[in-house]
N, C-alpha and C positions, 0 to 999 in steps of 0.2 A: 542514345543519350546514356551517359554513365550514371549508375545508381549510387547515390551517396549512402553509405551504411549508417551515418550519423543522423540521418533524418528519420524522425518517428512519425508514423501516421496513426491518427486516432479518428474514430467516428464521433459524431456529435454526442451520442450517449456516453461514450467513454470519457470524453472531455467533461461532461456534466458530472460524472462520477468522480473525476479527479479534482474538480473544483474545490479549492480550499485545502488541498493536500499540501503539506509543507515538509520539506526534507530537513528543516532546521530543528535542532534539538534546543528548544526554547528554555528548558530547565537549565541546561548548561550555560546558555547565554545569560539568563537571569542571575546565575550564580557568579558570573565574572565581575571583577572590579573594573572601574574605569581605566585603571593603569594596565590591567591585563588586556582589555579590549584595545587600548591604544597601541600596545606592543604587537598584537596580532595584525592590526591595520598597518603599522609601520613595516612589518615583515612581508606584506603583500606587494609584489612587484607592480601591480596595477594601481596601487594607492600611494606608493612611495613618491614623495615630493609633491603630492597633490595638496594644494592649499587654496581653497576657493577665496575669491576676493569679494567679500560681502559689502564693501564700501559703496559699490555701484549698483547694488541690488535694488530693484523696483518692485513694489507691490502692484500687480496688474490684476484687476478684478474683471471677471467676465461680464460682457454686456448682458443685461437682462433680456430674456426672450420676450417676444411680442406675442400676445394672445390673439388668435384669429378664429373665426368661425368658418369651417371649411366643410363643404359637402363633397363626399367621395362616393364613387361607385361601390356597391356592396362587395363585389368580388375583390376589389383592391383591399378594403378593410379586412375582409376575411383572410386574405393571403397573409397580410402582416400579422394579424392576431393569431393565425395558425402557427406562427413560428415561436409563440410564447411571449413571455413578459418582455416589455421594452419595445412594443410595436410602434409607439409614437416616436421613440428615438431612432428606430430604423427608418421610418418614413422620413424623418428629418435628415438622416444621413444620405438617403437616396436623393432628396432634393438638393442638399448641399453639394453632392458629387455632380449633379447636373449643372448647377450654377458654376462650380469651379471649372467644369469642362467647357462652358460656353462664355467664360470671362475672356476679354481680350488679353493676350499675352503682353506683359510689359517688359 
């Protein structure tokens, strides 16, 4: 397998340390006028000609989650809690992945 030199590898601790790190000079951005910002956007090849059509935009609100009382084995709860904050969201993601994998393909 060819190794791509553009791929960066980080440990979980390194990613936590980098969280919130921004390469944007916000003081420079805040000092820009709207016209200057429009000129920069217009000069960007990826943005040139981009004009979103907001006339067909819809507001889609997420479905409220359903509260359930669920009894789980202690080792399962400890595993997810051991990974830090967000253990309930991770449990939800695992269940969602299971459901998606077992849904009939349409």
